[in-house]
Backbone as ProteinMPNN parsed JSONL, in Angstrom:
{"seq_chain_A": "MTEHMGMHINAYHPLDRARGWWLDCHHTLNINDETKWETMAMKSLLVLYSYHHNNTERMAKVFAKVLDAQIKTPQQVNLEELQEYSLIGFGSGIYGAKHHEYLLDLADRLPQVTNKKAFIFSTSAITGEAKVAKDHSLLREKLQSKGYIIVDEFSCKGFNTNSFLKLFGGKNKGRPNAEDLKNAEEFASNLKQNI", "coords_chain_A": {"N_chain_A": [[0.933, -0.966, -0.241], [0.727, 1.996, -0.841], [0.49, 5.468, -0.108], [0.094, 8.946, 0.005], [1.31, 12.069, 1.79], [1.065, 12.124, 4.312], [0.168, 9.455, 5.152], [0.409, 6.45, 6.002], [3.269, 3.957, 4.788], [2.877, 0.634, 3.893], [5.379, -1.277, 4.241], [7.507, -4.61, 3.284], [9.63, -6.698, 4.5], [12.294, -7.887, 2.663], [13.245, -10.799, 3.496], [10.976, -11.654, 4.533], [9.06, -11.664, 2.498], [10.502, -14.071, 1.158], [10.54, -16.403, 2.859], [7.849, -16.352, 2.704], [6.134, -15.057, 4.191], [3.855, -12.9, 4.637], [3.842, -10.583, 6.045], [2.348, -7.602, 7.503], [4.894, -5.183, 8.45], [4.73, -2.755, 9.144], [6.819, -0.419, 8.644], [7.431, 2.501, 8.793], [7.216, 5.356, 6.844], [7.581, 8.929, 7.139], [5.936, 10.996, 5.007], [5.604, 13.72, 5.149], [7.718, 14.68, 5.622], [10.322, 16.42, 4.101], [12.888, 15.951, 2.937], [13.055, 13.005, 3.03], [10.541, 12.552, 1.014], [11.49, 13.785, -1.594], [12.976, 11.748, -2.178], [11.642, 9.987, -2.983], [10.405, 11.15, -5.067], [9.315, 11.911, -8.181], [11.65, 12.905, -10.62], [12.48, 15.348, -12.42], [13.433, 16.875, -15.784], [13.665, 19.636, -17.765], [14.422, 20.279, -21.464], [15.374, 22.709, -22.933], [15.22, 25.121, -25.675], [14.716, 28.408, -26.457], [14.8, 30.886, -27.635], [14.087, 33.796, -29.712], [11.539, 35.43, -28.866], [11.461, 34.162, -26.579], [9.227, 32.813, -26.129], [8.4, 30.198, -25.656], [10.138, 29.483, -23.215], [8.821, 31.024, -21.436], [6.361, 29.333, -21.103], [7.936, 27.13, -20.7], [8.57, 27.294, -18.01], [6.265, 27.382, -16.693], [5.6, 24.346, -16.928], [7.975, 23.662, -15.297], [7.75, 24.545, -12.899], [5.314, 23.537, -11.863], [6.104, 20.495, -12.345], [8.221, 20.524, -10.729], [10.685, 20.781, -11.913], [14.08, 20.763, -13.35], [15.503, 23.307, -15.758], [17.222, 22.942, -18.253], [19.622, 24.136, -21.315], [19.712, 22.748, -24.729], [22.934, 22.922, -25.117], [23.821, 22.51, -22.475], [23.305, 20.237, -21.175], [24.342, 17.029, -19.828], [24.889, 14.049, -20.916], [25.118, 11.395, -19.638], [24.0, 11.979, -17.306], [21.33, 11.804, -17.578], [19.834, 9.451, -17.182], [19.337, 9.89, -14.262], [16.905, 11.003, -14.275], [13.236, 10.65, -14.201], [11.13, 11.649, -16.02], [11.565, 13.641, -18.744], [11.182, 16.786, -20.551], [11.268, 17.868, -23.919], [11.568, 20.529, -25.47], [11.409, 23.416, -28.179], [10.555, 26.589, -30.016], [9.219, 26.337, -33.302], [10.731, 26.345, -35.964], [10.803, 26.273, -39.562], [9.157, 24.159, -39.644], [9.789, 22.236, -37.742], [11.594, 21.323, -34.714], [13.745, 23.377, -32.949], [17.596, 23.42, -34.699], [19.534, 22.941, -32.458], [18.309, 21.338, -30.685], [17.294, 19.315, -31.83], [19.821, 18.338, -32.718], [21.387, 17.662, -30.151], [19.042, 15.31, -29.865], [20.084, 13.64, -31.474], [22.453, 12.704, -30.401], [21.764, 11.679, -27.906], [22.076, 8.675, -25.946], [21.033, 5.401, -26.067], [18.18, 4.247, -24.526], [15.802, 2.55, -22.051], [12.671, 2.375, -22.204], [12.38, 4.972, -21.436], [10.497, 7.933, -20.014], [9.49, 10.56, -21.87], [8.526, 13.818, -22.752], [6.966, 16.41, -25.411], [7.417, 19.485, -26.216], [6.329, 22.744, -27.734], [6.249, 26.239, -29.276], [4.474, 28.062, -31.599], [3.67, 30.106, -35.03], [1.661, 29.29, -35.994], [-0.734, 26.694, -35.169], [-2.716, 23.952, -34.425], [-4.166, 20.339, -34.41], [-2.996, 18.614, -36.527], [-0.96, 20.401, -37.94], [0.689, 20.598, -35.32], [1.261, 17.94, -34.984], [3.1, 17.357, -37.426], [4.839, 19.074, -37.144], [6.306, 18.086, -34.878], [7.014, 15.687, -35.564], [9.916, 15.311, -36.396], [11.304, 15.574, -33.971], [10.3, 13.691, -32.517], [10.116, 11.115, -33.629], [13.177, 10.915, -33.795], [13.821, 10.441, -30.764], [12.186, 8.807, -30.011], [13.37, 6.749, -31.817], [15.588, 6.369, -30.262], [14.659, 5.061, -27.846], [12.785, 6.238, -26.385], [9.72, 6.468, -24.617], [7.051, 8.636, -25.551], [4.939, 10.42, -23.914], [3.385, 12.031, -24.188], [2.095, 15.309, -25.655], [2.612, 18.992, -26.124], [1.484, 21.903, -27.262], [1.56, 25.859, -28.247], [0.296, 28.739, -29.339], [2.743, 31.304, -30.203], [4.235, 34.264, -29.941], [5.262, 35.599, -33.194], [7.788, 37.144, -35.34], [9.305, 36.432, -37.426], [10.658, 36.591, -40.737], [8.75, 37.637, -43.313], [6.678, 38.614, -41.344], [7.341, 40.6, -39.401], [7.079, 42.818, -40.829], [4.834, 43.422, -40.426], [4.279, 43.699, -37.847], [4.588, 41.445, -36.582], [3.064, 38.126, -35.549], [0.432, 36.59, -33.55], [0.822, 38.469, -31.175], [1.497, 39.05, -27.979], [1.003, 35.976, -27.178], [2.618, 33.195, -25.877], [-0.565, 33.602, -23.977], [-2.233, 34.323, -20.919], [-4.427, 32.126, -20.876], [-3.054, 30.325, -22.335], [-0.613, 29.509, -20.495], [-2.547, 28.772, -18.52], [-3.37, 26.595, -19.455], [-0.91, 25.12, -20.28], [-0.268, 24.571, -17.741], [-2.158, 22.904, -16.407], [-1.763, 20.863, -18.211], [0.672, 19.91, -17.333], [0.15, 19.241, -15.022], [-1.678, 17.353, -15.445], [0.368, 15.576, -16.336], [2.379, 14.623, -14.278], [0.108, 13.78, -12.325], [-0.116, 11.314, -13.749], [1.896, 10.062, -14.219]], "CA_chain_A": [[-0.047, 0.085, 0.074], [1.42, 3.443, -0.931], [-0.167, 6.505, -0.353], [0.93, 10.015, 0.403], [0.444, 13.393, 2.446], [0.752, 11.995, 5.711], [-0.424, 8.326, 5.38], [1.636, 5.143, 6.501], [3.241, 3.076, 3.86], [3.32, -0.796, 4.692], [6.512, -2.102, 3.831], [7.173, -5.917, 3.816], [11.101, -7.235, 4.72], [12.558, -9.009, 1.439], [13.08, -11.87, 3.769], [9.34, -12.013, 4.818], [8.876, -12.508, 1.216], [11.092, -15.056, 0.337], [9.716, -17.149, 3.564], [6.079, -16.617, 2.617], [5.517, -14.488, 5.625], [3.372, -11.831, 4.118], [3.418, -9.711, 7.318], [2.877, -6.198, 7.287], [6.003, -4.855, 9.526], [4.382, -1.253, 9.535], [7.737, 0.697, 8.426], [6.648, 3.814, 8.075], [7.753, 6.465, 5.972], [6.756, 10.209, 7.304], [6.196, 11.469, 3.388], [5.824, 14.93, 4.984], [9.285, 14.853, 5.913], [10.635, 16.785, 2.536], [14.207, 15.107, 2.858], [12.42, 11.619, 2.544], [9.677, 12.482, 0.039], [12.461, 13.835, -2.57], [14.098, 10.663, -2.822], [10.454, 9.288, -3.971], [9.44, 12.123, -6.114], [9.468, 11.87, -9.733], [12.787, 13.76, -11.183], [12.036, 15.711, -14.153], [14.173, 17.82, -16.343], [13.261, 19.895, -19.23], [15.548, 20.65, -22.084], [14.592, 24.231, -23.492], [15.717, 26.177, -26.644], [14.201, 29.444, -26.361], [15.476, 32.738, -27.698], [13.755, 34.913, -30.018], [11.033, 35.979, -27.87], [11.159, 33.359, -25.234], [7.629, 32.348, -25.789], [8.725, 28.884, -25.169], [10.801, 29.469, -22.071], [7.544, 31.263, -20.657], [5.795, 27.789, -20.942], [8.581, 25.62, -19.915], [8.882, 27.909, -16.464], [4.777, 26.976, -15.717], [5.77, 23.226, -16.49], [9.192, 23.476, -14.043], [7.198, 24.865, -11.5], [4.026, 22.34, -11.66], [7.153, 19.414, -12.228], [9.462, 20.494, -9.869], [11.779, 20.221, -12.638], [14.682, 21.67, -13.805], [15.431, 23.584, -17.066], [18.857, 23.186, -19.105], [19.341, 24.028, -22.821], [20.835, 21.747, -25.089], [24.39, 22.985, -24.629], [23.917, 22.071, -20.755], [22.97, 18.642, -20.786], [25.199, 16.219, -19.556], [24.109, 12.925, -21.32], [25.302, 10.619, -18.644], [23.056, 12.54, -16.326], [19.881, 12.14, -18.217], [19.237, 8.664, -16.686], [18.712, 10.313, -13.373], [15.455, 11.353, -14.732], [12.238, 9.76, -14.85], [10.801, 12.137, -17.024], [12.366, 14.496, -19.675], [10.682, 17.28, -21.622], [12.182, 18.44, -24.727], [10.903, 21.48, -26.253], [11.646, 24.615, -28.493], [10.077, 27.003, -30.863], [9.191, 25.666, -34.313], [11.271, 26.796, -37.33], [10.645, 25.739, -40.429], [8.042, 23.109, -39.571], [10.535, 21.513, -36.833], [12.079, 22.038, -33.355], [15.393, 24.073, -33.282], [18.693, 22.494, -34.661], [20.386, 22.523, -31.146], [17.301, 20.361, -29.808], [17.807, 17.884, -32.978], [21.145, 17.59, -32.678], [20.871, 16.599, -28.826], [18.488, 14.135, -30.075], [20.823, 12.621, -32.374], [23.301, 12.508, -29.732], [21.393, 10.785, -27.052], [22.179, 7.13, -25.801], [19.859, 4.379, -26.116], [17.453, 4.198, -23.209], [15.062, 1.626, -22.459], [11.438, 3.018, -22.059], [12.513, 6.333, -20.6], [9.488, 8.654, -20.109], [9.65, 11.652, -22.486], [7.039, 14.412, -23.434], [7.616, 17.07, -26.486], [6.288, 20.958, -26.42], [6.673, 23.701, -28.642], [5.336, 27.281, -29.455], [4.483, 28.025, -33.049], [3.205, 30.698, -35.335], [0.507, 28.314, -36.517], [-1.122, 25.608, -34.331], [-3.421, 22.806, -34.883], [-3.488, 19.191, -34.507], [-2.524, 17.994, -37.789], [0.487, 20.993, -37.847], [1.933, 20.392, -34.32], [1.728, 16.605, -35.296], [3.956, 17.202, -38.562], [6.09, 19.866, -36.37], [6.956, 17.538, -33.81], [7.452, 14.25, -36.027], [10.91, 14.999, -36.421], [11.575, 15.056, -33.026], [9.283, 12.646, -31.957], [11.152, 10.182, -34.454], [14.475, 10.857, -33.15], [13.472, 10.333, -29.287], [11.56, 6.816, -30.107], [14.591, 5.685, -32.292], [16.853, 6.323, -28.664], [14.028, 4.502, -26.922], [12.021, 7.009, -25.317], [8.316, 6.796, -25.065], [6.622, 10.016, -25.794], [3.824, 10.041, -23.146], [2.245, 13.392, -24.596], [3.049, 16.821, -26.343], [1.84, 20.379, -26.137], [2.003, 23.076, -28.294], [0.587, 26.656, -28.335], [1.004, 29.801, -30.469], [4.112, 32.129, -29.58], [4.576, 35.685, -31.188], [6.374, 35.764, -34.12], [8.17, 38.275, -36.212], [10.428, 35.866, -38.383], [10.737, 36.778, -41.915], [7.542, 39.197, -43.253], [5.933, 39.212, -40.492], [7.973, 41.759, -38.673], [6.803, 43.854, -41.773], [3.481, 43.741, -40.402], [4.452, 43.754, -36.238], [4.313, 40.216, -36.273], [2.188, 37.404, -35.542], [0.115, 36.168, -32.33], [1.4, 39.213, -30.086], [1.005, 38.592, -26.385], [1.423, 34.68, -26.859], [1.651, 32.678, -24.898], [-1.293, 34.254, -23.097], [-2.637, 33.618, -19.71], [-5.104, 31.277, -21.025], [-2.033, 29.295, -22.755], [-0.245, 29.342, -19.673], [-3.197, 27.805, -17.654], [-3.585, 25.057, -20.205], [0.152, 24.538, -19.897], [-0.445, 24.475, -16.256], [-3.445, 21.615, -16.865], [-1.053, 19.797, -18.954], [2.099, 19.866, -16.618], [-0.363, 18.767, -13.446], [-1.929, 15.877, -15.919], [1.592, 14.619, -16.698], [2.482, 14.527, -12.691], [-0.784, 12.783, -11.684], [0.114, 10.364, -14.673], [3.623, 9.226, -14.744]], "C_chain_A": [[0.811, 1.157, -0.076], [0.407, 4.382, -1.075], [0.427, 7.51, 0.139], [0.29, 10.995, 1.043], [0.229, 12.438, 3.95], [0.482, 10.486, 6.103], [1.043, 7.4, 5.74], [1.808, 4.396, 5.034], [3.709, 1.662, 4.381], [4.786, -1.247, 3.542], [7.081, -3.66, 4.257], [9.044, -6.126, 3.755], [11.315, -8.002, 3.486], [12.618, -10.66, 2.088], [11.993, -12.515, 4.302], [8.802, -12.689, 3.652], [9.162, -13.657, 0.688], [10.734, -16.062, 1.357], [8.378, -17.403, 3.642], [5.486, -15.64, 3.415], [5.072, -12.736, 4.98], [2.649, -10.888, 4.966], [3.48, -8.153, 6.897], [3.413, -5.74, 8.77], [5.672, -3.355, 9.779], [5.759, -0.136, 9.811], [7.107, 1.531, 7.86], [7.476, 4.949, 7.904], [6.948, 7.804, 6.334], [7.226, 10.632, 6.243], [6.116, 13.187, 3.985], [6.958, 15.335, 5.587], [10.049, 15.089, 4.472], [11.867, 16.109, 1.837], [13.689, 13.608, 1.941], [11.621, 11.503, 1.049], [10.454, 12.936, -1.17], [13.042, 12.83, -3.006], [13.012, 9.844, -3.511], [9.913, 9.743, -4.956], [9.963, 11.838, -7.401], [10.312, 13.069, -10.212], [12.569, 14.162, -12.178], [12.982, 16.698, -14.581], [13.529, 18.401, -17.875], [14.301, 20.397, -20.327], [14.925, 21.453, -23.149], [15.454, 24.826, -24.804], [15.079, 27.105, -27.088], [15.026, 30.742, -26.859], [14.948, 33.579, -28.312], [12.47, 35.813, -29.54], [10.626, 35.418, -26.643], [9.935, 32.913, -24.846], [7.754, 30.641, -24.978], [8.98, 28.414, -23.783], [9.478, 30.136, -21.148], [6.533, 29.993, -20.624], [6.301, 26.867, -20.583], [8.579, 26.126, -18.317], [7.323, 27.321, -15.776], [5.323, 25.434, -15.575], [6.78, 22.98, -15.198], [8.364, 23.524, -12.978], [5.981, 23.656, -11.18], [5.188, 20.995, -11.293], [8.142, 19.329, -11.188], [10.961, 20.211, -10.537], [12.948, 21.386, -13.062], [14.936, 22.077, -15.243], [17.085, 23.658, -17.142], [18.493, 23.424, -20.65], [20.42, 22.864, -23.093], [22.478, 21.419, -24.781], [24.611, 22.273, -23.05], [23.944, 20.726, -20.177], [24.084, 17.742, -20.517], [25.013, 14.807, -20.044], [24.457, 11.629, -20.293], [24.33, 10.785, -17.645], [21.518, 12.176, -16.352], [19.02, 10.826, -17.644], [18.826, 8.838, -15.211], [17.133, 10.511, -13.31], [14.643, 10.621, -15.015], [11.594, 10.47, -15.759], [11.433, 13.568, -17.597], [11.436, 15.326, -20.686], [11.504, 18.027, -22.754], [11.407, 19.516, -25.396], [11.937, 22.864, -26.98], [10.364, 25.443, -29.321], [10.22, 26.278, -32.435], [9.842, 26.244, -35.449], [11.682, 25.976, -38.428], [10.186, 24.173, -40.924], [9.012, 22.011, -38.392], [10.978, 22.139, -35.66], [13.192, 22.92, -33.702], [16.253, 23.226, -33.479], [19.233, 22.073, -33.329], [19.383, 21.226, -30.518], [17.445, 18.885, -30.567], [18.972, 17.499, -32.844], [21.481, 16.968, -31.081], [20.294, 15.6, -29.228], [19.239, 13.364, -30.719], [21.883, 12.127, -31.215], [23.273, 11.383, -28.372], [21.429, 9.517, -27.135], [21.118, 6.576, -25.724], [19.451, 4.279, -24.767], [16.238, 2.74, -23.302], [13.824, 2.305, -21.759], [11.504, 4.218, -21.248], [11.347, 7.339, -21.004], [9.696, 10.14, -20.641], [8.159, 12.334, -22.816], [7.629, 16.099, -24.63], [6.671, 18.501, -26.543], [7.116, 21.899, -27.232], [5.725, 25.056, -28.529], [5.312, 27.609, -30.993], [3.337, 29.399, -33.529], [1.741, 30.198, -35.616], [0.202, 26.892, -35.661], [-2.109, 24.835, -35.198], [-2.972, 21.431, -34.819], [-2.616, 18.391, -35.379], [-0.943, 18.556, -37.707], [1.13, 20.653, -36.797], [2.13, 19.02, -34.41], [2.989, 16.378, -36.141], [5.225, 18.018, -37.742], [6.865, 19.109, -35.436], [7.471, 16.136, -34.182], [8.986, 14.515, -36.138], [11.544, 14.471, -35.185], [11.572, 13.802, -32.044], [10.444, 11.323, -32.585], [12.374, 9.892, -33.814], [14.435, 10.104, -31.487], [13.092, 8.755, -29.526], [12.628, 6.327, -30.681], [15.484, 5.376, -31.074], [16.194, 5.557, -27.732], [13.154, 4.932, -25.818], [10.326, 7.135, -25.88], [7.949, 8.137, -24.554], [5.186, 9.761, -25.048], [2.878, 10.899, -23.542], [3.079, 14.635, -25.086], [1.812, 17.773, -26.364], [2.564, 21.221, -27.101], [1.048, 24.405, -27.86], [1.282, 27.806, -29.196], [1.597, 30.507, -29.522], [3.89, 33.128, -30.584], [5.832, 35.273, -31.895], [6.364, 36.524, -34.942], [9.355, 37.984, -36.93], [9.747, 36.163, -39.681], [9.857, 38.042, -42.341], [6.945, 39.575, -42.51], [6.198, 39.998, -39.649], [7.473, 42.811, -39.601], [5.358, 44.597, -41.179], [3.323, 43.923, -38.998], [4.0, 42.514, -35.827], [3.114, 39.578, -35.929], [1.778, 36.872, -34.425], [0.58, 36.848, -31.024], [0.57, 38.758, -28.951], [0.964, 37.187, -26.513], [2.575, 34.334, -26.619], [0.931, 33.483, -23.888], [-1.696, 33.795, -21.743], [-3.342, 32.411, -19.86], [-4.168, 30.296, -21.457], [-1.165, 28.752, -21.623], [-1.263, 28.751, -18.267], [-2.987, 26.539, -18.416], [-2.11, 24.265, -20.105], [0.461, 24.144, -18.434], [-1.345, 23.015, -15.875], [-2.185, 20.366, -17.253], [0.036, 19.038, -18.028], [1.294, 18.901, -15.366], [-0.978, 16.903, -13.985], [-0.763, 14.827, -15.992], [2.045, 13.96, -15.075], [1.743, 13.594, -12.369], [-0.413, 11.142, -12.47], [0.986, 9.291, -14.856], [3.992, 8.563, -13.283]], "O_chain_A": [[1.757, 1.184, 0.71], [-0.462, 4.285, -1.941], [1.414, 7.226, 0.819], [-0.938, 11.073, 1.063], [-0.877, 12.222, 4.446], [0.552, 10.204, 7.299], [2.244, 7.667, 5.716], [0.873, 4.223, 4.253], [4.682, 1.502, 5.119], [4.876, -1.425, 2.327], [7.112, -3.946, 5.454], [9.628, -5.582, 2.818], [10.449, -8.84, 3.237], [12.183, -11.613, 1.443], [11.971, -13.724, 4.532], [8.275, -13.801, 3.606], [8.424, -14.28, -0.075], [10.481, -17.066, 0.693], [7.789, -18.26, 4.302], [4.283, -15.412, 3.283], [5.788, -11.736, 4.922], [1.496, -10.466, 4.878], [4.336, -7.603, 6.204], [2.817, -5.813, 9.844], [6.344, -2.75, 10.614], [5.849, 0.68, 10.728], [6.429, 1.517, 6.833], [8.29, 5.391, 8.714], [5.787, 7.899, 5.937], [8.435, 10.782, 6.063], [6.611, 13.991, 3.194], [7.034, 16.466, 6.068], [10.359, 14.127, 3.768], [11.957, 15.787, 0.653], [13.854, 13.269, 0.769], [11.896, 10.693, 0.163], [9.988, 12.316, -2.125], [13.621, 12.834, -4.092], [13.289, 9.108, -4.458], [9.127, 9.151, -5.695], [11.145, 11.522, -7.541], [9.783, 14.181, -10.227], [12.41, 13.345, -13.084], [13.396, 17.444, -13.693], [13.067, 17.738, -18.804], [15.182, 21.076, -19.8], [14.166, 21.049, -24.03], [16.658, 24.882, -24.553], [14.681, 26.92, -28.238], [15.836, 31.378, -26.184], [15.092, 34.636, -27.698], [12.477, 36.986, -29.915], [9.798, 35.858, -25.845], [9.543, 32.665, -23.706], [7.222, 30.211, -23.955], [8.453, 27.461, -23.209], [9.249, 29.57, -20.079], [5.846, 30.044, -19.604], [5.734, 25.852, -20.178], [8.586, 25.257, -17.445], [7.223, 26.913, -14.618], [5.547, 25.036, -14.431], [6.472, 22.253, -14.254], [8.269, 22.592, -12.179], [5.997, 23.007, -10.135], [5.196, 20.514, -10.16], [8.761, 18.325, -10.836], [11.966, 19.696, -10.047], [12.749, 22.6, -13.089], [14.605, 21.226, -16.069], [17.901, 24.205, -16.401], [17.441, 23.066, -21.18], [21.317, 22.317, -22.451], [23.073, 20.4, -24.432], [25.584, 21.596, -22.718], [24.408, 20.266, -19.133], [24.946, 17.906, -21.38], [24.98, 14.171, -18.991], [23.608, 10.751, -20.451], [23.821, 9.794, -17.121], [20.715, 12.239, -15.422], [17.794, 10.901, -17.575], [18.0, 8.026, -14.792], [16.372, 10.187, -12.398], [14.845, 9.822, -15.931], [11.36, 9.699, -16.69], [11.733, 14.479, -16.826], [10.917, 14.701, -21.611], [12.405, 18.788, -22.4], [10.395, 19.092, -25.954], [12.98, 23.245, -26.446], [9.24, 24.945, -29.258], [11.272, 25.708, -32.722], [8.958, 26.871, -36.033], [12.612, 25.17, -38.401], [10.499, 23.409, -41.837], [8.644, 20.837, -38.414], [10.82, 23.349, -35.498], [13.453, 23.107, -34.891], [16.185, 22.196, -32.807], [19.374, 20.871, -33.104], [19.88, 20.264, -29.933], [17.63, 17.763, -30.096], [19.227, 16.295, -32.842], [21.815, 15.789, -30.965], [20.985, 14.603, -29.022], [19.037, 12.167, -30.51], [22.084, 10.913, -31.248], [24.141, 10.626, -27.938], [20.961, 8.969, -28.133], [20.143, 7.2, -25.304], [20.293, 4.225, -23.871], [15.931, 2.114, -24.316], [14.053, 2.81, -20.66], [10.647, 4.416, -20.387], [11.193, 7.595, -22.198], [10.087, 10.953, -19.804], [7.084, 11.779, -23.044], [8.697, 16.669, -24.406], [5.48, 18.546, -26.85], [8.338, 21.84, -27.369], [4.68, 25.062, -27.878], [6.352, 27.326, -31.589], [2.413, 29.751, -32.796], [0.771, 30.915, -35.371], [1.108, 26.06, -35.612], [-2.289, 25.018, -36.402], [-1.804, 21.119, -35.052], [-1.7, 17.655, -35.012], [0.046, 17.846, -37.523], [2.291, 20.317, -37.031], [3.205, 18.656, -33.932], [3.825, 15.523, -35.849], [6.384, 17.604, -37.747], [8.024, 19.442, -35.189], [8.176, 15.469, -33.425], [9.48, 13.433, -35.821], [12.139, 13.396, -35.102], [12.338, 13.238, -31.263], [11.369, 10.806, -31.958], [12.629, 8.788, -33.335], [15.193, 9.159, -31.268], [13.746, 7.766, -29.196], [13.047, 5.317, -30.114], [16.031, 4.285, -30.916], [16.847, 5.237, -26.739], [12.847, 4.366, -24.769], [9.836, 7.594, -26.912], [8.336, 8.674, -23.517], [4.374, 8.977, -25.539], [1.681, 10.69, -23.345], [4.279, 14.881, -24.966], [0.61, 17.562, -26.525], [3.711, 21.246, -27.548], [-0.012, 24.224, -27.26], [2.437, 27.826, -29.621], [1.282, 30.514, -28.332], [3.487, 32.967, -31.735], [6.914, 34.832, -31.507], [5.31, 36.847, -35.491], [10.263, 38.79, -37.135], [8.529, 36.05, -39.821], [10.063, 39.183, -41.926], [6.488, 40.716, -42.573], [5.252, 40.276, -38.912], [7.438, 43.91, -39.047], [4.92, 45.736, -41.34], [2.204, 44.335, -38.696], [3.186, 42.369, -34.915], [2.083, 40.251, -35.947], [2.777, 36.439, -33.849], [0.747, 36.216, -29.981], [-0.565, 38.282, -28.912], [0.791, 36.902, -25.328], [3.559, 34.959, -27.014], [1.572, 34.038, -22.995], [-1.37, 32.63, -21.517], [-3.026, 31.516, -19.077], [-4.395, 29.199, -20.945], [-0.916, 27.548, -21.688], [-0.766, 28.378, -17.204], [-2.443, 25.552, -17.921], [-2.053, 23.053, -19.898], [1.415, 23.435, -18.116], [-0.967, 22.221, -15.014], [-1.889, 19.325, -16.667], [0.208, 17.82, -18.01], [1.871, 17.933, -14.871], [-0.864, 15.818, -13.415], [-0.85, 13.616, -15.789], [1.968, 12.745, -14.896], [2.262, 12.516, -12.08], [-0.444, 10.068, -11.871], [0.931, 8.17, -15.363], [5.032, 7.919, -13.142]]}, "name": "protein", "num_of_chains": 1, "seq": "MTEHMGMHINAYHPLDRARGWWLDCHHTLNINDETKWETMAMKSLLVLYSYHHNNTERMAKVFAKVLDAQIKTPQQVNLEELQEYSLIGFGSGIYGAKHHEYLLDLADRLPQVTNKKAFIFSTSAITGEAKVAKDHSLLREKLQSKGYIIVDEFSCKGFNTNSFLKLFGGKNKGRPNAEDLKNAEEFASNLKQNI"}
């Protein structure tokens, strides 16, 4: 039985199981003790490349708060340390219908893993289910080829002044907005509950 927030966790000694004695030893772990809880909690990392208007960074900060995750750029990631994380989010803005090249290059260098959980996120000038699926496809394929299980994906509109859009003051000014960030918070909460 594992319940949290001040509840007891019943633990069985391995020798009891070996002897067939399924005795409740009442080894109690006080989960309210933050030090002990941290050792049990999911450890998360967000790998983020965001530079143009920092749209994706704003969204990643919401994820980080909910998931209690670190945020690192692809350049800051130590490949050996990735094994420490139970959930890794990979995200950037969308450039030419794909994630930023720094993120894609990192995905190429990732070591092979077995069933490591990951999610993909992005901001883009244009969204929609089919568009996001296409924009995420290259990163998704690279991660899956390395053994990652993509548990979910998230995208929202972001302010964009690339190319000719700067001549017209940009597109999606003010995005991600409060509603987008609320949706990001709900997305991260659902991830946390289901992982």
